[in-house]
C-alpha positions in Angstrom: 47.1 -24.0 -109.7 46.8 -26.8 -112.4 49.6 -27.2 -115.0 47.1 -26.4 -117.7 46.9 -22.8 -116.4 50.4 -22.3 -117.6 49.7 -23.2 -121.2 49.4 -20.3 -123.6 46.1 -20.2 -125.5 45.8 -21.5 -129.0 45.2 -18.0 -130.3 48.4 -16.7 -128.8 50.4 -19.6 -130.3 48.8 -19.0 -133.7 49.8 -15.4 -133.5 53.4 -16.3 -132.6 53.5 -18.9 -135.4 52.4 -16.5 -138.0 54.7 -13.7 -136.8 57.7 -16.1 -136.7 57.0 -17.4 -140.2 56.9 -13.9 -141.7 59.1 -12.2 -139.1 56.6 -9.4 -139.4 53.7 -8.5 -137.1 52.0 -6.7 -140.0 52.1 -9.8 -142.3 51.0 -12.0 -139.5 48.0 -9.7 -138.8 47.0 -9.8 -142.5 47.2 -13.6 -142.5 45.1 -14.0 -139.3 42.6 -11.2 -140.0 43.7 -9.2 -136.9 45.2 -5.8 -136.3 49.0 -5.4 -136.0 48.5 -4.2 -132.5 46.6 -7.3 -131.5 49.4 -9.6 -132.8 52.0 -7.5 -131.0 50.0 -7.7 -127.7 49.6 -11.5 -128.1 53.3 -12.0 -128.7 54.2 -9.7 -125.8 51.9 -11.7 -123.5 53.6 -14.9 -124.6 57.1 -13.4 -124.0 55.9 -12.4 -120.5 54.6 -15.9 -119.8 57.7 -17.6 -121.0 60.1 -15.1 -119.5 62.2 -14.7 -122.6 62.3 -12.3 -125.6 61.2 -14.1 -128.7 61.6 -11.2 -131.1 64.3 -8.5 -131.4 62.8 -5.2 -132.5 64.9 -3.8 -135.4 63.7 -0.4 -136.6 60.1 -0.9 -137.9 60.6 -4.7 -138.2 61.3 -7.7 -136.0 63.7 -10.6 -136.0 63.5 -13.9 -134.1 65.9 -14.2 -131.2 67.7 -17.5 -130.7 65.1 -18.5 -128.1 62.4 -17.4 -130.6 63.9 -19.6 -133.3 63.9 -22.7 -131.1 60.4 -22.0 -129.9 59.1 -21.4 -133.4 60.5 -24.7 -134.6 58.9 -26.6 -131.8 55.6 -24.8 -132.1 55.4 -25.3 -135.9 55.8 -29.1 -135.4 53.3 -29.2 -132.6 50.7 -27.1 -134.4 51.1 -29.2 -137.5 50.5 -32.3 -135.5 47.5 -30.8 -133.8 46.0 -29.8 -137.2 46.7 -33.2 -138.6 45.0 -34.8 -135.5 42.0 -32.6 -135.9 41.8 -33.3 -139.6 41.9 -37.0 -139.0 39.3 -36.8 -136.3 37.0 -34.8 -138.6 37.6 -37.3 -141.5 36.9 -40.3 -139.3 33.7 -38.8 -137.9 32.0 -41.5 -135.9 34.1 -44.3 -137.4 35.8 -46.5 -134.9 38.6 -47.6 -137.1 41.0 -45.2 -138.8 44.0 -46.2 -141.0 46.5 -43.5 -142.1 48.5 -44.5 -145.2 51.4 -42.7 -147.0 52.6 -43.5 -150.5 54.7 -42.1 -153.3 52.7 -39.5 -155.2 52.6 -41.1 -158.7 52.3 -44.6 -157.3 49.4 -43.5 -155.1 47.6 -41.7 -158.0 48.1 -44.2 -160.8 48.2 -47.6 -159.0 47.0 -47.5 -155.4 44.0 -45.2 -155.4 42.2 -47.0 -158.3 42.4 -50.2 -156.3 41.2 -48.9 -153.0 37.6 -49.5 -153.8 38.4 -53.3 -153.5 39.8 -52.8 -150.0 36.8 -50.7 -148.9 34.4 -53.3 -150.1 35.9 -55.8 -147.7 36.7 -53.2 -144.9 33.8 -50.8 -145.2 34.1 -49.8 -141.5 37.6 -48.4 -141.9 38.2 -44.7 -142.5 41.1 -44.3 -144.8 43.4 -41.3 -144.6 45.8 -41.2 -147.5 48.7 -38.8 -147.9 51.7 -38.7 -150.3 55.3 -38.4 -149.3 58.5 -38.9 -151.3 61.0 -39.4 -148.6 61.1 -41.4 -145.3 59.9 -39.6 -142.2 59.0 -40.4 -138.6 55.9 -42.5 -138.8 55.0 -42.1 -135.1 55.4 -38.4 -135.1 53.4 -38.0 -138.3 50.7 -40.3 -137.1 51.1 -42.7 -140.1 50.2 -46.4 -139.7 51.7 -47.7 -143.0 53.9 -46.3 -145.8 54.6 -47.6 -149.2 58.0 -46.5 -150.4 60.6 -47.2 -153.1 64.4 -47.4 -152.6 66.7 -49.1 -150.2 65.0 -51.1 -147.4 66.1 -48.5 -144.8 63.6 -46.5 -142.7 64.6 -45.5 -139.1 62.1 -46.6 -136.5 60.1 -48.7 -138.9 59.7 -52.4 -139.7 60.4 -53.1 -143.4 58.5 -55.6 -145.5 59.5 -56.2 -149.1 56.6 -55.6 -151.5 57.8 -55.9 -155.1 60.6 -55.0 -157.6 60.2 -51.8 -159.6 59.9 -53.7 -163.0 61.3 -51.0 -165.2 60.7 -50.9 -169.0 61.7 -48.7 -171.9 58.6 -47.2 -173.6 57.7 -44.7 -176.2 54.6 -43.4 -177.9 53.6 -45.1 -181.3 53.7 -41.6 -183.0 57.4 -41.2 -182.0 58.2 -44.7 -183.2 56.6 -44.2 -186.6 59.1 -41.4 -187.1 62.0 -43.8 -186.9 63.6 -45.7 -189.8 62.7 -49.0 -188.2 59.7 -48.4 -185.9 59.8 -52.0 -184.5 63.5 -51.8 -183.7 64.3 -48.1 -183.2 67.9 -46.9 -182.8 68.1 -46.0 -179.1 71.2 -43.9 -179.8 69.0 -41.5 -181.8 65.8 -41.3 -179.8 65.1 -38.2 -177.7 65.3 -39.3 -174.0 63.1 -38.4 -171.0 64.9 -38.5 -167.6 63.6 -38.4 -164.0 65.8 -35.9 -162.3 66.1 -37.9 -159.1 67.7 -40.8 -161.0 69.6 -39.1 -163.8 71.8 -42.2 -164.6 69.0 -44.6 -165.6 69.5 -44.2 -169.3 73.3 -44.3 -169.0 73.2 -47.6 -167.2 70.6 -49.1 -169.6 72.4 -48.1 -172.7 75.7 -49.2 -171.4 74.2 -52.7 -170.9 73.1 -52.5 -174.6 76.7 -51.7 -175.7 75.6 -48.1 -176.4 75.5 -44.8 -174.7 73.7 -41.5 -174.5 75.1 -39.6 -177.5 75.0 -36.2 -179.1 72.0 -37.4 -181.2 69.9 -38.0 -178.0 67.9 -34.9 -177.1 67.3 -35.0 -173.3 64.5 -33.6 -171.2 64.4 -33.8 -167.4 61.4 -33.9 -165.1 61.1 -34.1 -161.3 58.1 -36.4 -161.1 57.3 -39.7 -162.8 53.8 -38.4 -163.6 55.4 -35.7 -165.8 57.7 -38.2 -167.5 54.6 -40.3 -168.3 52.8 -37.4 -169.8 55.8 -36.4 -171.8 56.2 -40.0 -173.1 52.5 -40.2 -174.1 52.8 -36.9 -176.0 55.7 -38.3 -178.0 58.3 -36.0 -176.6 60.8 -38.9 -176.1 61.4 -42.4 -174.9 61.2 -43.1 -171.2 62.3 -45.7 -168.6 59.3 -46.2 -166.4 58.0 -48.7 -163.8 55.2 -50.9 -165.2 53.2 -50.3 -162.1 52.7 -46.7 -163.2 51.7 -47.3 -166.8 49.5 -50.4 -166.8 46.6 -48.7 -168.6 48.9 -47.1 -171.2 50.6 -50.4 -172.0 47.3 -52.2 -172.2 45.8 -49.6 -174.5 48.9 -49.2 -176.7 49.3 -45.6 -175.8 52.8 -46.5 -174.8 54.8 -49.3 -176.5 57.2 -51.5 -174.5 60.6 -51.5 -176.3 62.8 -53.3 -173.7 63.0 -54.5 -170.2 65.5 -52.9 -167.7 67.2 -55.1 -165.1 66.0 -54.4 -161.6 68.5 -53.0 -159.1 69.0 -55.6 -156.3 69.0 -52.9 -153.7 66.0 -50.9 -155.0 62.5 -52.1 -154.4 59.0 -51.1 -153.3 58.5 -51.9 -149.6 56.0 -51.5 -146.8 57.1 -49.6 -143.7 55.1 -49.8 -140.4 56.0 -48.3 -137.0 58.0 -50.7 -134.8 56.3 -49.3 -131.7 52.5 -49.9 -131.1 51.6 -50.7 -134.8 47.9 -50.3 -135.8 46.5 -53.8 -136.2 44.6 -52.6 -139.3 47.9 -52.0 -141.0 48.5 -55.7 -141.2 45.2 -56.2 -143.0 46.1 -53.4 -145.5 49.6 -54.8 -146.0 48.2 -58.2 -146.8 45.7 -56.7 -149.2 48.4 -54.7 -151.0 50.6 -57.8 -151.4 47.6 -59.6 -152.9 47.0 -56.8 -155.4 50.7 -57.0 -156.5 50.4 -60.8 -157.2 47.2 -60.3 -159.1 48.7 -57.9 -161.6 48.3 -58.8 -165.3 
């Protein structure tokens, strides 16, 4: 008998995945469009095939056993990878060259995507698959050929190439500045401040360098994405410290006004990460293109 004969069917694994996620055969049945009895039978068949109880029956409900918890974690990862592979295959169609890229959400939306048409004009035969991630991850496991990230140059299992500094600036909307006693030289200790929650000390560090500090007059608002901080700054809710890469259009149009430059952290930069094992040769072409785009910034 071949080894494939011992593999559970995909329908059985999907039933188990849904039942494990909800710890409920009824909820799994609703998600999959099956009856509760059908899900229960599929799970029972899987338990018989594995030779271990995956669920513990408790009254009218179920709970994962220790074996079930381990299996659920592995299956969730494997099915996620399978879905990703199928998606990439569908996206690629008949294309011979596929390049999967990951980038920070706001950086991707506001800087990278508007420039991709330039890359596609030169590399029309490449199918691009773009996803956004905020933290380092296993490039090989996730099937990603190149990632653009910000932070310390540390990414396990990846080769790191510096891209550019963050280039932070203090900005505010013209409407907010017109409300100040001296619009051209506003009092930073009195402006409402917009903070990015992942880096709550940016304003403290900047104002300390200006021989000032965040005081009681500063009304503070916190956001978990740079995209939200940008929207808040444009609306006049407060002054913000933002990377120029994310607000090029606003600075050019005068929607946001640059008030001051912020020193770059020596250990915090944008960088490119590629897998150290079997890198996609197309990634080198994309990395070279990205570096060129950075040097061509106005």
